[in-house]
C-alpha positions, 0 to 999 in steps of 0.5 A: 194723431192724424198722418197727412194723406187722404186717409188714415192709412193708405186706403179708406177704412173704418176710420173715414166711415165713422168720421164722415157721419160726424163731420156730416153732423157738424156741418149741420150745426154751422161746426167751424173746421177752419183749424181742421183743414186735415178733416177737410182733406179727408172729407174730400178724398172720401167724398170723391169716391162713388161708395161714399157719395151714394152713401152720403145723407143727402142722398138718402131718400128718407133724409129729413134734412134734404129738401 
C-alpha cells in the first residue's frame, strides 16, 4: 500500500522512477486515474522536480509521440 505523502519514502526513489513511465503510458491510452488520486499526487510531485521534467518522454528529441 502507498503511504499518503508525495513520495513512497521521504524523497523520490526507485519506486517513483519506475512509476512515472507507467503513468505516462497509461495516459497515452486514456487510462482514468480518477480512483487513484495518490498516484496523481506522486506524479505531480515528481514532475515538480527538474530531473523528472528533463527525463520526461515529451522532452526527449527521439519521442515519436510528441509533435
